[in-house]
C-alpha positions as CSV (number, residue, x, y, z in Angstrom):
1,M,114.5,121.2,87.4
2,K,111.7,120.2,89.5
3,T,111.8,116.4,90.1
4,V,109.1,113.9,91.0
5,I,110.1,110.4,92.2
6,F,107.3,107.7,92.2
7,G,108.3,104.5,94.2
8,A,110.7,106.5,96.3
9,R,110.2,104.0,99.2
10,G,111.7,101.2,97.3
11,Y,115.3,99.9,96.9
12,L,116.4,102.2,94.0
13,G,113.7,105.0,94.9
14,T,115.5,105.3,98.2
15,H,118.8,105.7,96.6
16,F,117.3,108.4,94.2
17,S,115.8,110.3,97.1
18,K,119.2,110.6,98.5
19,V,120.9,111.9,95.4
20,F,118.1,114.2,94.3
21,K,117.4,115.7,97.8
22,N,115.0,118.4,96.7
23,A,112.7,115.8,94.7
24,L,109.1,115.3,95.6
25,T,108.2,111.9,96.7
26,P,104.4,111.3,96.8
27,R,102.9,108.1,97.7
28,V,101.2,107.3,94.1
29,D,99.9,104.0,92.8
30,I,101.2,104.7,89.0
31,S,98.5,102.3,87.7
32,D,96.0,104.4,89.0
33,I,95.3,107.3,86.4
34,G,93.5,109.4,88.8
35,Q,96.4,109.5,91.2
36,V,98.9,110.2,88.7
37,V,96.7,113.0,87.1
38,S,96.2,114.5,90.5
39,A,100.0,114.3,91.5
40,L,101.2,115.8,88.1
41,E,98.8,118.6,88.1
42,E,99.6,119.4,91.9
43,L,103.2,119.1,91.5
44,R,103.9,120.4,87.9
45,P,107.4,118.5,87.9
46,D,109.8,119.1,84.9
47,V,111.1,115.3,85.5
48,V,109.5,112.2,86.7
49,I,111.5,109.3,87.8
50,N,109.6,106.1,87.8
51,A,111.3,103.7,90.4
52,A,108.1,101.9,90.9
53,G,107.5,98.4,90.0
54,K,107.4,94.6,91.0
55,T,110.5,92.6,91.1
56,G,109.1,89.9,93.8
57,R,109.8,88.9,97.1
58,P,112.2,87.1,97.9
59,N,112.8,86.9,94.2
60,V,111.2,87.0,90.6
61,D,109.6,83.7,91.4
62,W,107.0,85.6,93.1
63,C,106.0,87.0,90.1
64,E,105.1,83.8,88.5
65,D,102.1,83.4,91.0
66,H,101.2,87.3,91.0
67,K,101.1,87.6,87.0
68,E,98.3,90.4,87.1
69,E,99.9,92.4,89.8
70,T,103.2,92.3,88.1
71,L,101.7,93.4,84.7
72,I,99.7,96.0,86.0
73,S,102.8,97.5,87.9
74,N,105.3,96.9,85.2
75,V,103.6,97.5,82.2
76,A,100.0,99.1,82.7
77,G,101.5,101.8,85.3
78,P,104.8,103.0,82.9
79,I,102.1,103.3,80.1
80,I,99.8,105.7,82.3
81,L,103.0,107.6,83.2
82,L,104.1,107.8,79.3
83,N,100.8,109.3,78.4
84,E,100.2,111.7,81.2
85,C,103.9,113.1,81.0
86,A,103.7,113.4,77.3
87,K,100.4,115.4,77.4
88,R,102.4,117.7,79.7
89,N,105.8,117.6,78.2
90,I,107.4,116.2,81.3
91,Y,110.9,114.3,80.9
92,L,110.3,110.7,82.1
93,V,113.1,108.7,83.4
94,H,111.9,105.1,83.6
95,L,114.1,102.3,85.6
96,G,114.0,99.3,83.1
97,S,116.2,95.8,83.2
98,G,118.8,94.3,81.1
99,C,117.4,91.0,82.5
100,I,115.6,90.6,79.2
101,Y,118.7,88.8,77.5
102,S,120.6,85.4,77.5
103,G,124.0,85.1,76.8
104,D,127.0,87.3,75.8
105,N,125.9,87.9,72.1
106,G,129.3,86.3,70.7
107,G,131.4,88.0,73.3
108,K,130.4,91.6,72.4
109,G,127.4,92.0,74.8
110,F,123.9,92.9,73.9
111,S,123.6,96.7,72.7
112,E,120.4,98.8,73.2
113,E,119.7,98.0,69.7
114,D,119.2,94.1,70.0
115,P,115.8,92.9,70.5
116,P,115.3,91.1,74.0
117,N,116.0,87.3,73.5
118,F,115.0,85.8,77.1
119,S,111.4,85.2,78.2
120,G,112.3,82.6,80.8
121,S,110.5,84.4,83.6
122,F,107.3,86.8,83.8
123,Y,109.1,89.3,85.4
124,S,111.5,89.6,82.4
125,R,108.7,89.2,79.9
126,T,106.8,92.3,81.4
127,K,110.2,94.2,81.4
128,A,110.8,93.5,77.8
129,W,107.4,94.6,76.9
130,I,107.4,97.9,78.4
131,D,111.3,98.4,77.2
132,Q,110.2,98.0,73.7
133,I,107.3,100.3,74.1
134,L,109.1,103.1,75.8
135,K,111.9,103.2,73.0
136,E,109.3,104.3,70.6
137,F,108.8,107.7,72.2
138,P,111.8,110.1,71.6
139,A,111.9,113.7,72.9
140,S,109.7,116.2,71.3
141,P,111.1,118.7,68.6
142,D,111.5,121.6,71.2
143,G,113.6,119.2,73.5
144,T,110.9,119.0,76.3
145,G,109.5,115.6,77.4
146,G,110.7,112.3,76.1
147,V,111.7,109.2,77.8
148,L,115.0,107.8,79.1
149,V,115.3,104.1,79.9
150,L,117.8,102.9,82.1
151,R,118.8,99.2,82.2
152,L,120.1,98.1,85.3
153,R,121.3,94.4,86.0
154,M,121.3,93.0,89.8
155,P,122.1,96.3,91.5
156,F,124.5,96.0,94.4
157,D,125.8,98.7,97.0
158,G,128.1,98.9,100.0
159,T,125.0,98.8,102.3
160,N,123.3,96.2,104.4
161,G,120.0,96.6,102.7
162,E,118.0,93.3,102.0
163,R,117.9,94.0,98.2
164,N,121.6,94.5,97.7
165,L,122.7,91.8,95.5
166,I,125.7,91.0,97.8
167,N,123.3,90.6,100.7
168,K,121.2,88.1,98.8
169,I,123.8,85.8,97.7
170,K,125.7,85.6,101.0
171,N,122.4,83.9,102.3
172,Y,122.9,81.2,99.8
173,D,124.5,77.8,100.5
174,H,124.8,77.2,96.7
175,V,126.2,80.1,94.7
176,L,125.9,80.5,90.7
177,D,129.2,80.5,89.0
178,V,128.3,82.0,85.7
179,Q,129.5,85.3,84.1
180,N,127.1,88.1,84.3
181,S,126.8,92.1,84.0
182,I,125.9,93.9,87.2
183,T,125.2,97.5,88.4
184,Y,126.9,99.4,91.2
185,I,124.4,101.8,92.4
186,P,126.7,104.8,93.4
187,D,128.1,104.6,89.8
188,F,124.7,104.3,88.3
189,L,123.2,107.1,90.1
190,E,126.2,109.6,89.2
191,A,125.9,108.1,85.5
192,T,122.2,108.9,85.7
193,Q,122.5,112.4,87.0
194,K,124.8,113.1,84.0
195,L,122.2,111.5,81.4
196,I,119.2,113.6,82.9
197,E,121.6,116.8,82.8
198,K,121.9,116.1,79.1
199,K,118.1,115.5,78.9
200,A,119.1,112.1,77.2
201,T,116.2,110.0,75.7
202,G,116.4,106.4,74.6
203,L,117.7,103.2,76.1
204,Y,120.9,103.1,78.0
205,N,122.4,99.9,79.4
206,M,123.6,100.9,82.9
207,V,126.3,98.3,83.9
208,N,129.8,98.4,85.2
209,P,132.4,97.5,82.4
210,G,133.3,93.6,82.4
211,T,131.4,90.7,83.9
212,I,131.6,88.7,87.0
213,S,129.9,85.6,88.8
214,P,128.1,85.6,92.0
215,Y,130.5,82.9,93.1
216,E,133.3,85.3,92.5
217,I,131.5,87.9,94.3
218,M,131.3,85.6,97.3
219,E,135.1,84.6,97.2
220,M,135.7,88.1,97.5
221,Y,133.4,88.5,100.2
222,K,135.2,85.6,102.2
223,E,138.4,87.4,101.7
224,I,137.3,90.8,102.5
225,V,134.3,90.8,104.9
226,D,134.1,87.2,106.5
227,P,136.7,84.7,106.4
228,S,134.4,82.0,107.8
229,K,132.0,82.1,105.1
230,E,131.3,78.8,103.4
231,F,129.4,78.3,100.0
232,E,129.4,75.7,97.1
233,R,129.5,76.4,93.6
234,L,126.3,76.2,91.6
235,T,126.1,75.6,87.8
236,S,123.7,77.1,85.4
237,E,122.5,73.4,85.0
238,G,121.9,73.3,88.6
239,L,119.9,76.5,88.7
240,S,117.0,75.1,87.1
241,G,116.3,72.5,90.0
242,I,116.4,75.3,92.6
243,T,114.2,78.2,91.0
244,K,110.6,78.1,89.8
245,A,111.1,80.8,86.8
246,G,114.2,81.0,84.6
247,R,117.1,83.4,85.4
248,S,118.7,85.8,82.8
249,I,122.2,85.2,82.5
250,C,124.0,87.8,80.3
251,T,126.2,90.4,79.4
252,L,125.4,93.9,78.4
253,N,127.3,96.3,76.2
254,S,127.8,99.6,77.8
255,D,129.5,101.6,74.9
256,K,126.6,103.7,74.3
257,L,127.0,105.1,78.0
258,K,130.7,105.6,77.2
259,G,129.9,107.5,73.9
260,E,128.3,109.9,76.2
261,G,131.5,110.7,78.0
262,I,130.1,108.5,81.0
263,V,132.4,105.6,82.4
264,M,131.5,103.5,85.3
265,K,134.3,101.8,87.1
266,P,135.4,98.2,86.2
267,V,133.1,95.7,87.8
268,K,135.6,94.0,90.0
269,E,136.7,97.3,91.1
270,A,133.3,98.3,92.1
271,V,132.4,95.0,94.0
272,E,135.5,95.4,95.8
273,E,134.5,99.2,97.1
274,A,131.2,97.5,97.9
275,L,132.5,94.9,100.1
276,I,134.9,97.2,101.8
277,G,131.7,99.2,102.5
278,V,129.7,96.2,103.8
279,K,132.7,95.2,106.1
280,K,132.5,98.9,107.6
281,M,128.7,98.4,108.1
282,N,129.3,95.1,109.9
283,N,131.8,96.7,112.4
């Protein structure tokens, strides 16, 4: 299948480019319909992977002060891709977010069928809006086209990339000690390849089984990477006094992915593997 990646120069887009080595990576503003149409007409892909979007730098607080830019990138752009890909029966793969929930849903985690229940940040609201729009568009009757939405949470890997969760939290003096679902990029990429091969459509929670807190990650970081690292525990109550926007703290259920025969490694095993990679990078 001929693949085009939009947003190929971002954190996740770069990872996709390494896996889909033959993919085309045009510089396109997905909110500009003219640019999108020109790229699709010229390149004529079978698959479009949308890795473009605004998450904010250094974090989602940025989106609170740049709402128009965030809305255009996270909502208007994907709608343009949806429309133009549908006209051409192109299979659209969109990178969504699991940061649209709060809580653990009674211990069972939130499934793809559960409506979003977190609106504490503008970033999360935009991701929830487009998430619920895209799920309304299944594959066409002949099996072409359709939309696959991949929900990640706090992605991490074993590199020194600035967007890697591990490298973000290692710079904090106070680290949140609340359980969350998170996504190990190597496992995510492998699982995504399998879903694309199946031409799967709809929403999928792409998180490693189990939960972990950023504080636990830093305890493992201190043990594996840097014994001299010092940090203090931060509770969810203390978080509100530090951040401008609310933060999603949630557990996602990945049974739907497992039902496809795709199993990502347990979260603590994945974190350990990533930290060993970070240590090698530092040596």
